[in-house]
PyMOL Python script that loads the backbone (N, CA, C, O; Angstrom):
from pymol import cmd

cmd.read_pdbstr("""\
ATOM      1  N   UNK A   1       0.842  -1.166   0.002  1.00  0.00           N
ATOM      2  CA  UNK A   1       0.002   0.005  -0.001  1.00  0.00           C
ATOM      3  C   UNK A   1       0.898   1.239   0.000  1.00  0.00           C
ATOM      4  O   UNK A   1       1.907   1.282   0.705  1.00  0.00           O
ATOM      5  N   UNK A   2       0.528   2.231  -0.784  1.00  0.00           N
ATOM      6  CA  UNK A   2       1.318   3.459  -0.877  1.00  0.00           C
ATOM      7  C   UNK A   2       1.126   4.310   0.378  1.00  0.00           C
ATOM      8  O   UNK A   2       0.020   4.424   0.908  1.00  0.00           O
ATOM      9  N   UNK A   3       2.205   4.893   0.831  1.00  0.00           N
ATOM     10  CA  UNK A   3       2.149   5.781   1.998  1.00  0.00           C
ATOM     11  C   UNK A   3       2.156   7.216   1.505  1.00  0.00           C
ATOM     12  O   UNK A   3       2.842   7.560   0.542  1.00  0.00           O
ATOM     13  N   UNK A   4       1.376   8.051   2.190  1.00  0.00           N
ATOM     14  CA  UNK A   4       1.283   9.453   1.854  1.00  0.00           C
ATOM     15  C   UNK A   4       1.420  10.271   3.126  1.00  0.00           C
ATOM     16  O   UNK A   4       1.090   9.806   4.217  1.00  0.00           O
ATOM     17  N   UNK A   5       1.899  11.465   2.978  1.00  0.00           N
ATOM     18  CA  UNK A   5       1.954  12.389   4.091  1.00  0.00           C
ATOM     19  C   UNK A   5       1.024  13.562   3.740  1.00  0.00           C
ATOM     20  O   UNK A   5       1.253  14.272   2.760  1.00  0.00           O
ATOM     21  N   UNK A   6      -0.009  13.752   4.540  1.00  0.00           N
ATOM     22  CA  UNK A   6      -0.954  14.833   4.263  1.00  0.00           C
ATOM     23  C   UNK A   6      -1.173  15.654   5.532  1.00  0.00           C
ATOM     24  O   UNK A   6      -0.970  15.175   6.648  1.00  0.00           O
ATOM     25  N   UNK A   7      -1.591  16.894   5.332  1.00  0.00           N
ATOM     26  CA  UNK A   7      -1.877  17.781   6.446  1.00  0.00           C
ATOM     27  C   UNK A   7      -3.372  18.086   6.492  1.00  0.00           C
ATOM     28  O   UNK A   7      -4.038  18.168   5.460  1.00  0.00           O
ATOM     29  N   UNK A   8      -3.876  18.251   7.695  1.00  0.00           N
ATOM     30  CA  UNK A   8      -5.288  18.551   7.898  1.00  0.00           C
ATOM     31  C   UNK A   8      -5.441  19.847   8.642  1.00  0.00           C
ATOM     32  O   UNK A   8      -4.583  20.223   9.441  1.00  0.00           O
ATOM     33  N   UNK A   9      -6.538  20.535   8.383  1.00  0.00           N
ATOM     34  CA  UNK A   9      -6.853  21.694   9.205  1.00  0.00           C
ATOM     35  C   UNK A   9      -7.216  21.178  10.606  1.00  0.00           C
ATOM     36  O   UNK A   9      -7.554  20.006  10.776  1.00  0.00           O
ATOM     37  N   UNK A  10      -7.142  22.049  11.585  1.00  0.00           N
ATOM     38  CA  UNK A  10      -7.426  21.628  12.969  1.00  0.00           C
ATOM     39  C   UNK A  10      -8.827  21.017  13.116  1.00  0.00           C
ATOM     40  O   UNK A  10      -8.965  19.962  13.733  1.00  0.00           O
ATOM     41  N   UNK A  11      -9.879  21.663  12.557  1.00  0.00           N
ATOM     42  CA  UNK A  11     -11.213  21.046  12.715  1.00  0.00           C
ATOM     43  C   UNK A  11     -11.312  19.662  12.059  1.00  0.00           C
ATOM     44  O   UNK A  11     -11.945  18.755  12.602  1.00  0.00           O
ATOM     45  N   UNK A  12     -10.690  19.512  10.903  1.00  0.00           N
ATOM     46  CA  UNK A  12     -10.741  18.203  10.239  1.00  0.00           C
ATOM     47  C   UNK A  12      -9.961  17.155  10.998  1.00  0.00           C
ATOM     48  O   UNK A  12     -10.386  16.003  11.082  1.00  0.00           O
ATOM     49  N   UNK A  13      -8.831  17.538  11.550  1.00  0.00           N
ATOM     50  CA  UNK A  13      -8.026  16.612  12.354  1.00  0.00           C
ATOM     51  C   UNK A  13      -8.783  16.187  13.601  1.00  0.00           C
ATOM     52  O   UNK A  13      -8.763  15.016  13.980  1.00  0.00           O
ATOM     53  N   UNK A  14      -9.451  17.142  14.237  1.00  0.00           N
ATOM     54  CA  UNK A  14     -10.236  16.823  15.428  1.00  0.00           C
ATOM     55  C   UNK A  14     -11.365  15.864  15.080  1.00  0.00           C
ATOM     56  O   UNK A  14     -11.632  14.923  15.828  1.00  0.00           O
ATOM     57  N   UNK A  15     -12.037  16.097  13.939  1.00  0.00           N
ATOM     58  CA  UNK A  15     -13.121  15.220  13.538  1.00  0.00           C
ATOM     59  C   UNK A  15     -12.607  13.802  13.288  1.00  0.00           C
ATOM     60  O   UNK A  15     -13.227  12.824  13.705  1.00  0.00           O
ATOM     61  N   UNK A  16     -11.461  13.705  12.599  1.00  0.00           N
ATOM     62  CA  UNK A  16     -10.866  12.389  12.355  1.00  0.00           C
ATOM     63  C   UNK A  16     -10.550  11.688  13.665  1.00  0.00           C
ATOM     64  O   UNK A  16     -10.863  10.509  13.833  1.00  0.00           O
ATOM     65  N   UNK A  17      -9.932  12.406  14.591  1.00  0.00           N
ATOM     66  CA  UNK A  17      -9.588  11.820  15.894  1.00  0.00           C
ATOM     67  C   UNK A  17     -10.853  11.349  16.617  1.00  0.00           C
ATOM     68  O   UNK A  17     -10.855  10.279  17.226  1.00  0.00           O
ATOM     69  N   UNK A  18     -11.906  12.124  16.554  1.00  0.00           N
ATOM     70  CA  UNK A  18     -13.158  11.761  17.220  1.00  0.00           C
ATOM     71  C   UNK A  18     -13.715  10.448  16.665  1.00  0.00           C
ATOM     72  O   UNK A  18     -14.173   9.592  17.422  1.00  0.00           O
ATOM     73  N   UNK A  19     -13.672  10.296  15.335  1.00  0.00           N
ATOM     74  CA  UNK A  19     -14.172   9.070  14.724  1.00  0.00           C
ATOM     75  C   UNK A  19     -13.362   7.863  15.177  1.00  0.00           C
ATOM     76  O   UNK A  19     -13.920   6.798  15.443  1.00  0.00           O
ATOM     77  N   UNK A  20     -12.072   8.026  15.262  1.00  0.00           N
ATOM     78  CA  UNK A  20     -11.206   6.927  15.705  1.00  0.00           C
ATOM     79  C   UNK A  20     -11.459   6.655  17.199  1.00  0.00           C
ATOM     80  O   UNK A  20     -11.551   5.501  17.618  1.00  0.00           O
ATOM     81  N   UNK A  21     -11.571   7.727  17.991  1.00  0.00           N
ATOM     82  CA  UNK A  21     -11.809   7.568  19.439  1.00  0.00           C
ATOM     83  C   UNK A  21     -13.139   6.874  19.713  1.00  0.00           C
ATOM     84  O   UNK A  21     -13.257   6.147  20.700  1.00  0.00           O
ATOM     85  N   UNK A  22     -14.142   7.082  18.859  1.00  0.00           N
ATOM     86  CA  UNK A  22     -15.448   6.450  19.018  1.00  0.00           C
ATOM     87  C   UNK A  22     -15.436   5.022  18.513  1.00  0.00           C
ATOM     88  O   UNK A  22     -16.469   4.354  18.515  1.00  0.00           O
ATOM     89  N   UNK A  23     -14.288   4.552  18.084  1.00  0.00           N
ATOM     90  CA  UNK A  23     -14.117   3.181  17.566  1.00  0.00           C
ATOM     91  C   UNK A  23     -14.898   2.945  16.274  1.00  0.00           C
ATOM     92  O   UNK A  23     -15.199   1.805  15.920  1.00  0.00           O
ATOM     93  N   UNK A  24     -15.230   4.059  15.558  1.00  0.00           N
ATOM     94  CA  UNK A  24     -15.887   3.907  14.259  1.00  0.00           C
ATOM     95  C   UNK A  24     -14.876   3.324  13.266  1.00  0.00           C
ATOM     96  O   UNK A  24     -15.231   2.542  12.384  1.00  0.00           O
ATOM     97  N   UNK A  25     -13.633   3.716  13.427  1.00  0.00           N
ATOM     98  CA  UNK A  25     -12.532   3.246  12.574  1.00  0.00           C
ATOM     99  C   UNK A  25     -11.339   2.974  13.470  1.00  0.00           C
ATOM    100  O   UNK A  25     -11.198   3.567  14.540  1.00  0.00           O
ATOM    101  N   UNK A  26     -10.486   2.072  13.018  1.00  0.00           N
ATOM    102  CA  UNK A  26      -9.328   1.733  13.836  1.00  0.00           C
ATOM    103  C   UNK A  26      -8.178   2.739  13.679  1.00  0.00           C
ATOM    104  O   UNK A  26      -7.279   2.800  14.518  1.00  0.00           O
ATOM    105  N   UNK A  27      -8.219   3.526  12.592  1.00  0.00           N
ATOM    106  CA  UNK A  27      -7.151   4.493  12.371  1.00  0.00           C
ATOM    107  C   UNK A  27      -7.646   5.596  11.420  1.00  0.00           C
ATOM    108  O   UNK A  27      -8.659   5.440  10.739  1.00  0.00           O
ATOM    109  N   UNK A  28      -6.913   6.699  11.392  1.00  0.00           N
ATOM    110  CA  UNK A  28      -7.220   7.758  10.455  1.00  0.00           C
ATOM    111  C   UNK A  28      -7.086   7.264   9.016  1.00  0.00           C
ATOM    112  O   UNK A  28      -7.870   7.654   8.151  1.00  0.00           O
ATOM    113  N   UNK A  29      -6.111   6.421   8.761  1.00  0.00           N
ATOM    114  CA  UNK A  29      -5.891   5.886   7.406  1.00  0.00           C
ATOM    115  C   UNK A  29      -7.112   5.099   6.929  1.00  0.00           C
ATOM    116  O   UNK A  29      -7.550   5.241   5.788  1.00  0.00           O
ATOM    117  N   UNK A  30      -7.648   4.273   7.815  1.00  0.00           N
ATOM    118  CA  UNK A  30      -8.846   3.498   7.445  1.00  0.00           C
ATOM    119  C   UNK A  30     -10.005   4.427   7.132  1.00  0.00           C
ATOM    120  O   UNK A  30     -10.741   4.197   6.172  1.00  0.00           O
ATOM    121  N   UNK A  31     -10.178   5.472   7.930  1.00  0.00           N
ATOM    122  CA  UNK A  31     -11.240   6.444   7.718  1.00  0.00           C
ATOM    123  C   UNK A  31     -11.057   7.178   6.407  1.00  0.00           C
ATOM    124  O   UNK A  31     -12.017   7.326   5.650  1.00  0.00           O
ATOM    125  N   UNK A  32      -9.862   7.639   6.119  1.00  0.00           N
ATOM    126  CA  UNK A  32      -9.595   8.373   4.877  1.00  0.00           C
ATOM    127  C   UNK A  32      -9.839   7.466   3.682  1.00  0.00           C
ATOM    128  O   UNK A  32     -10.418   7.908   2.690  1.00  0.00           O
ATOM    129  N   UNK A  33      -9.413   6.213   3.751  1.00  0.00           N
ATOM    130  CA  UNK A  33      -9.662   5.280   2.643  1.00  0.00           C
ATOM    131  C   UNK A  33     -11.163   5.055   2.428  1.00  0.00           C
ATOM    132  O   UNK A  33     -11.621   4.962   1.290  1.00  0.00           O
ATOM    133  N   UNK A  34     -11.925   4.967   3.523  1.00  0.00           N
ATOM    134  CA  UNK A  34     -13.356   4.804   3.409  1.00  0.00           C
ATOM    135  C   UNK A  34     -14.011   6.043   2.788  1.00  0.00           C
ATOM    136  O   UNK A  34     -14.908   5.917   1.954  1.00  0.00           O
ATOM    137  N   UNK A  35     -13.579   7.199   3.179  1.00  0.00           N
ATOM    138  CA  UNK A  35     -14.094   8.460   2.588  1.00  0.00           C
ATOM    139  C   UNK A  35     -13.790   8.527   1.090  1.00  0.00           C
ATOM    140  O   UNK A  35     -14.629   8.964   0.303  1.00  0.00           O
ATOM    141  N   UNK A  36     -12.621   8.105   0.708  1.00  0.00           N
ATOM    142  CA  UNK A  36     -12.257   8.101  -0.703  1.00  0.00           C
ATOM    143  C   UNK A  36     -13.107   7.099  -1.476  1.00  0.00           C
ATOM    144  O   UNK A  36     -13.559   7.398  -2.581  1.00  0.00           O
ATOM    145  N   UNK A  37     -13.331   5.902  -0.902  1.00  0.00           N
ATOM    146  CA  UNK A  37     -14.201   4.924  -1.558  1.00  0.00           C
ATOM    147  C   UNK A  37     -15.611   5.483  -1.763  1.00  0.00           C
ATOM    148  O   UNK A  37     -16.203   5.320  -2.830  1.00  0.00           O
ATOM    149  N   UNK A  38     -16.140   6.142  -0.732  1.00  0.00           N
ATOM    150  CA  UNK A  38     -17.459   6.726  -0.829  1.00  0.00           C
ATOM    151  C   UNK A  38     -17.503   7.808  -1.907  1.00  0.00           C
ATOM    152  O   UNK A  38     -18.460   7.873  -2.679  1.00  0.00           O
ATOM    153  N   UNK A  39     -16.476   8.657  -1.964  1.00  0.00           N
ATOM    154  CA  UNK A  39     -16.404   9.712  -2.982  1.00  0.00           C
ATOM    155  C   UNK A  39     -16.335   9.128  -4.376  1.00  0.00           C
ATOM    156  O   UNK A  39     -16.964   9.640  -5.301  1.00  0.00           O
ATOM    157  N   UNK A  40     -15.569   8.050  -4.531  1.00  0.00           N
ATOM    158  CA  UNK A  40     -15.462   7.390  -5.844  1.00  0.00           C
ATOM    159  C   UNK A  40     -16.795   6.823  -6.269  1.00  0.00           C
ATOM    160  O   UNK A  40     -17.187   6.972  -7.426  1.00  0.00           O
ATOM    161  N   UNK A  41     -17.508   6.169  -5.349  1.00  0.00           N
ATOM    162  CA  UNK A  41     -18.824   5.620  -5.657  1.00  0.00           C
ATOM    163  C   UNK A  41     -19.789   6.739  -6.027  1.00  0.00           C
ATOM    164  O   UNK A  41     -20.553   6.626  -6.985  1.00  0.00           O
ATOM    165  N   UNK A  42     -19.745   7.800  -5.267  1.00  0.00           N
ATOM    166  CA  UNK A  42     -20.618   8.947  -5.555  1.00  0.00           C
ATOM    167  C   UNK A  42     -20.317   9.533  -6.927  1.00  0.00           C
ATOM    168  O   UNK A  42     -21.240   9.936  -7.635  1.00  0.00           O
ATOM    169  N   UNK A  43     -19.057   9.590  -7.316  1.00  0.00           N
ATOM    170  CA  UNK A  43     -18.693  10.111  -8.620  1.00  0.00           C
ATOM    171  C   UNK A  43     -19.223   9.230  -9.736  1.00  0.00           C
ATOM    172  O   UNK A  43     -19.619   9.746 -10.781  1.00  0.00           O
ATOM    173  N   UNK A  44     -19.242   7.924  -9.548  1.00  0.00           N
ATOM    174  CA  UNK A  44     -19.811   7.009 -10.547  1.00  0.00           C
ATOM    175  C   UNK A  44     -21.294   7.325 -10.716  1.00  0.00           C
ATOM    176  O   UNK A  44     -21.791   7.378 -11.841  1.00  0.00           O
ATOM    177  N   UNK A  45     -22.006   7.535  -9.604  1.00  0.00           N
ATOM    178  CA  UNK A  45     -23.424   7.860  -9.666  1.00  0.00           C
ATOM    179  C   UNK A  45     -23.654   9.217 -10.355  1.00  0.00           C
ATOM    180  O   UNK A  45     -24.574   9.353 -11.161  1.00  0.00           O
ATOM    181  N   UNK A  46     -22.839  10.191 -10.045  1.00  0.00           N
ATOM    182  CA  UNK A  46     -22.949  11.507 -10.671  1.00  0.00           C
ATOM    183  C   UNK A  46     -22.703  11.392 -12.162  1.00  0.00           C
ATOM    184  O   UNK A  46     -23.427  11.995 -12.954  1.00  0.00           O
ATOM    185  N   UNK A  47     -21.708  10.639 -12.554  1.00  0.00           N
ATOM    186  CA  UNK A  47     -21.425  10.452 -13.999  1.00  0.00           C
ATOM    187  C   UNK A  47     -22.580   9.773 -14.694  1.00  0.00           C
ATOM    188  O   UNK A  47     -22.902  10.124 -15.829  1.00  0.00           O
ATOM    189  N   UNK A  48     -23.220   8.804 -14.044  1.00  0.00           N
ATOM    190  CA  UNK A  48     -24.366   8.119 -14.628  1.00  0.00           C
ATOM    191  C   UNK A  48     -25.522   9.093 -14.844  1.00  0.00           C
ATOM    192  O   UNK A  48     -26.138   9.113 -15.910  1.00  0.00           O
ATOM    193  N   UNK A  49     -25.813   9.903 -13.818  1.00  0.00           N
ATOM    194  CA  UNK A  49     -26.891  10.898 -13.931  1.00  0.00           C
ATOM    195  C   UNK A  49     -26.560  11.909 -15.009  1.00  0.00           C
ATOM    196  O   UNK A  49     -27.427  12.274 -15.803  1.00  0.00           O
ATOM    197  N   UNK A  50     -25.322  12.365 -15.051  1.00  0.00           N
ATOM    198  CA  UNK A  50     -24.902  13.332 -16.055  1.00  0.00           C
ATOM    199  C   UNK A  50     -25.088  12.762 -17.456  1.00  0.00           C
ATOM    200  O   UNK A  50     -25.563  13.459 -18.352  1.00  0.00           O
ATOM    201  N   UNK A  51     -24.720  11.507 -17.647  1.00  0.00           N
ATOM    202  CA  UNK A  51     -24.870  10.877 -18.968  1.00  0.00           C
ATOM    203  C   UNK A  51     -26.340  10.800 -19.349  1.00  0.00           C
ATOM    204  O   UNK A  51     -26.692  11.047 -20.503  1.00  0.00           O
ATOM    205  N   UNK A  52     -27.209  10.459 -18.391  1.00  0.00           N
ATOM    206  CA  UNK A  52     -28.635  10.377 -18.675  1.00  0.00           C
ATOM    207  C   UNK A  52     -29.198  11.763 -19.041  1.00  0.00           C
ATOM    208  O   UNK A  52     -30.003  11.885 -19.964  1.00  0.00           O
ATOM    209  N   UNK A  53     -28.772  12.794 -18.315  1.00  0.00           N
ATOM    210  CA  UNK A  53     -29.234  14.143 -18.630  1.00  0.00           C
ATOM    211  C   UNK A  53     -28.753  14.605 -20.006  1.00  0.00           C
ATOM    212  O   UNK A  53     -29.511  15.213 -20.762  1.00  0.00           O
ATOM    213  N   UNK A  54     -27.502  14.318 -20.323  1.00  0.00           N
ATOM    214  CA  UNK A  54     -26.967  14.702 -21.632  1.00  0.00           C
ATOM    215  C   UNK A  54     -27.707  13.975 -22.751  1.00  0.00           C
ATOM    216  O   UNK A  54     -28.008  14.567 -23.787  1.00  0.00           O
ATOM    217  N   UNK A  55     -27.999  12.698 -22.541  1.00  0.00           N
ATOM    218  CA  UNK A  55     -28.741  11.922 -23.539  1.00  0.00           C
ATOM    219  C   UNK A  55     -30.123  12.529 -23.744  1.00  0.00           C
ATOM    220  O   UNK A  55     -30.587  12.672 -24.875  1.00  0.00           O
ATOM    221  N   UNK A  56     -30.784  12.889 -22.630  1.00  0.00           N
ATOM    222  CA  UNK A  56     -32.113  13.494 -22.724  1.00  0.00           C
ATOM    223  C   UNK A  56     -32.058  14.836 -23.433  1.00  0.00           C
ATOM    224  O   UNK A  56     -32.916  15.134 -24.265  1.00  0.00           O
ATOM    225  N   UNK A  57     -31.050  15.655 -23.112  1.00  0.00           N
ATOM    226  CA  UNK A  57     -30.919  16.964 -23.746  1.00  0.00           C
ATOM    227  C   UNK A  57     -30.655  16.817 -25.239  1.00  0.00           C
ATOM    228  O   UNK A  57     -31.157  17.604 -26.041  1.00  0.00           O
ATOM    229  N   UNK A  58     -29.883  15.828 -25.608  1.00  0.00           N
ATOM    230  CA  UNK A  58     -29.523  15.631 -27.011  1.00  0.00           C
ATOM    231  C   UNK A  58     -30.643  14.975 -27.836  1.00  0.00           C
ATOM    232  O   UNK A  58     -30.595  14.970 -29.066  1.00  0.00           O
ATOM    233  N   UNK A  59     -31.636  14.430 -27.154  1.00  0.00           N
ATOM    234  CA  UNK A  59     -32.706  13.767 -27.869  1.00  0.00           C
ATOM    235  C   UNK A  59     -33.746  14.721 -28.422  1.00  0.00           C
ATOM    236  O   UNK A  59     -34.643  14.307 -29.157  1.00  0.00           O
ATOM    237  N   UNK A  60     -33.636  15.976 -28.080  1.00  0.00           N
ATOM    238  CA  UNK A  60     -34.544  16.985 -28.609  1.00  0.00           C
ATOM    239  C   UNK A  60     -35.665  17.321 -27.653  1.00  0.00           C
ATOM    240  O   UNK A  60     -35.746  16.803 -26.539  1.00  0.00           O
ATOM    241  N   UNK A  61     -36.516  18.194 -28.118  1.00  0.00           N
ATOM    242  CA  UNK A  61     -37.622  18.684 -27.295  1.00  0.00           C
ATOM    243  C   UNK A  61     -38.939  18.194 -27.871  1.00  0.00           C
ATOM    244  O   UNK A  61     -39.030  17.830 -29.043  1.00  0.00           O
ATOM    245  N   UNK A  62     -39.936  18.194 -27.037  1.00  0.00           N
ATOM    246  CA  UNK A  62     -41.259  17.754 -27.469  1.00  0.00           C
ATOM    247  C   UNK A  62     -42.160  18.955 -27.680  1.00  0.00           C
ATOM    248  O   UNK A  62     -41.967  20.017 -27.088  1.00  0.00           O
ATOM    249  N   UNK A  63     -43.127  18.766 -28.520  1.00  0.00           N
ATOM    250  CA  UNK A  63     -44.116  19.817 -28.726  1.00  0.00           C
ATOM    251  C   UNK A  63     -45.415  19.500 -27.980  1.00  0.00           C
ATOM    252  O   UNK A  63     -46.396  20.237 -28.084  1.00  0.00           O
ATOM    253  N   UNK A  64     -45.409  18.400 -27.231  1.00  0.00           N
ATOM    254  CA  UNK A  64     -46.576  18.006 -26.458  1.00  0.00           C
ATOM    255  C   UNK A  64     -46.759  18.922 -25.255  1.00  0.00           C
ATOM    256  O   UNK A  64     -45.792  19.437 -24.692  1.00  0.00           O
ATOM    257  N   UNK A  65     -48.027  19.116 -24.873  1.00  0.00           N
ATOM    258  CA  UNK A  65     -48.304  19.948 -23.698  1.00  0.00           C
ATOM    259  C   UNK A  65     -48.038  19.163 -22.428  1.00  0.00           C
ATOM    260  O   UNK A  65     -47.842  17.948 -22.462  1.00  0.00           O
ATOM    261  N   UNK A  66     -48.035  19.874 -21.299  1.00  0.00           N
ATOM    262  CA  UNK A  66     -47.873  19.212 -20.011  1.00  0.00           C
ATOM    263  C   UNK A  66     -48.953  18.153 -19.786  1.00  0.00           C
ATOM    264  O   UNK A  66     -48.676  17.055 -19.305  1.00  0.00           O
ATOM    265  N   UNK A  67     -50.160  18.499 -20.135  1.00  0.00           N
ATOM    266  CA  UNK A  67     -51.280  17.557 -19.953  1.00  0.00           C
ATOM    267  C   UNK A  67     -51.122  16.327 -20.813  1.00  0.00           C
ATOM    268  O   UNK A  67     -51.451  15.226 -20.371  1.00  0.00           O
ATOM    269  N   UNK A  68     -50.626  16.479 -22.035  1.00  0.00           N
ATOM    270  CA  UNK A  68     -50.408  15.334 -22.917  1.00  0.00           C
ATOM    271  C   UNK A  68     -49.305  14.427 -22.364  1.00  0.00           C
ATOM    272  O   UNK A  68     -49.417  13.201 -22.380  1.00  0.00           O
ATOM    273  N   UNK A  69     -48.262  15.050 -21.886  1.00  0.00           N
ATOM    274  CA  UNK A  69     -47.147  14.270 -21.290  1.00  0.00           C
ATOM    275  C   UNK A  69     -47.630  13.517 -20.075  1.00  0.00           C
ATOM    276  O   UNK A  69     -47.311  12.341 -19.897  1.00  0.00           O
ATOM    277  N   UNK A  70     -48.419  14.209 -19.214  1.00  0.00           N
ATOM    278  CA  UNK A  70     -48.949  13.579 -18.012  1.00  0.00           C
ATOM    279  C   UNK A  70     -49.850  12.406 -18.360  1.00  0.00           C
ATOM    280  O   UNK A  70     -49.743  11.337 -17.760  1.00  0.00           O
ATOM    281  N   UNK A  71     -50.733  12.603 -19.326  1.00  0.00           N
ATOM    282  CA  UNK A  71     -51.657  11.537 -19.733  1.00  0.00           C
ATOM    283  C   UNK A  71     -50.878  10.327 -20.270  1.00  0.00           C
ATOM    284  O   UNK A  71     -51.203   9.181 -19.961  1.00  0.00           O
ATOM    285  N   UNK A  72     -49.861  10.599 -21.067  1.00  0.00           N
ATOM    286  CA  UNK A  72     -49.041   9.498 -21.606  1.00  0.00           C
ATOM    287  C   UNK A  72     -48.313   8.747 -20.468  1.00  0.00           C
ATOM    288  O   UNK A  72     -48.257   7.517 -20.468  1.00  0.00           O
ATOM    289  N   UNK A  73     -47.773   9.481 -19.526  1.00  0.00           N
ATOM    290  CA  UNK A  73     -47.081   8.861 -18.391  1.00  0.00           C
ATOM    291  C   UNK A  73     -48.036   7.992 -17.581  1.00  0.00           C
ATOM    292  O   UNK A  73     -47.685   6.882 -17.182  1.00  0.00           O
ATOM    293  N   UNK A  74     -49.231   8.494 -17.342  1.00  0.00           N
ATOM    294  CA  UNK A  74     -50.212   7.716 -16.575  1.00  0.00           C
ATOM    295  C   UNK A  74     -50.653   6.477 -17.327  1.00  0.00           C
ATOM    296  O   UNK A  74     -50.869   5.424 -16.728  1.00  0.00           O
ATOM    297  N   UNK A  75     -50.791   6.603 -18.665  1.00  0.00           N
ATOM    298  CA  UNK A  75     -51.208   5.428 -19.430  1.00  0.00           C
ATOM    299  C   UNK A  75     -50.122   4.360 -19.418  1.00  0.00           C
ATOM    300  O   UNK A  75     -50.422   3.167 -19.432  1.00  0.00           O
ATOM    301  N   UNK A  76     -48.867   4.784 -19.393  1.00  0.00           N
ATOM    302  CA  UNK A  76     -47.755   3.797 -19.360  1.00  0.00           C
ATOM    303  C   UNK A  76     -47.721   3.086 -18.019  1.00  0.00           C
ATOM    304  O   UNK A  76     -47.340   1.918 -17.945  1.00  0.00           O
ATOM    305  N   UNK A  77     -48.117   3.778 -16.956  1.00  0.00           N
ATOM    306  CA  UNK A  77     -48.147   3.162 -15.616  1.00  0.00           C
ATOM    307  C   UNK A  77     -49.269   2.136 -15.506  1.00  0.00           C
ATOM    308  O   UNK A  77     -49.144   1.158 -14.770  1.00  0.00           O
ATOM    309  N   UNK A  78     -50.356   2.352 -16.227  1.00  0.00           N
ATOM    310  CA  UNK A  78     -51.505   1.467 -16.148  1.00  0.00           C
ATOM    311  C   UNK A  78     -51.380   0.236 -17.053  1.00  0.00           C
ATOM    312  O   UNK A  78     -52.197  -0.679 -16.957  1.00  0.00           O
ATOM    313  N   UNK A  79     -50.395   0.202 -17.909  1.00  0.00           N
ATOM    314  CA  UNK A  79     -50.211  -0.940 -18.819  1.00  0.00           C
ATOM    315  C   UNK A  79     -49.704  -2.142 -18.078  1.00  0.00           C
ATOM    316  O   UNK A  79     -49.491  -3.194 -18.679  1.00  0.00           O
TER     317      UNK A  79
END
""", "prot")
cmd.dss("prot")
cmd.show_as("cartoon", "prot")
cmd.util.cbc("prot")
cmd.orient("prot")
């Protein structure tokens, strides 16, 4: 495993210490690795949503009214 030397602001360091003191994590390193895993997972979800939005934007616009869209949505739910 690669070793890194990083600095924390005082509030962040205190929060890290508190998590370890509460036995939530066995060390600051374990906590930092878990936070990075969570951030990576969140980024995958963000990328998925972004791709869906871009696909929707690129598919064009509709000329249907709100009521027509609502009626179509309801009919699809009832099928």
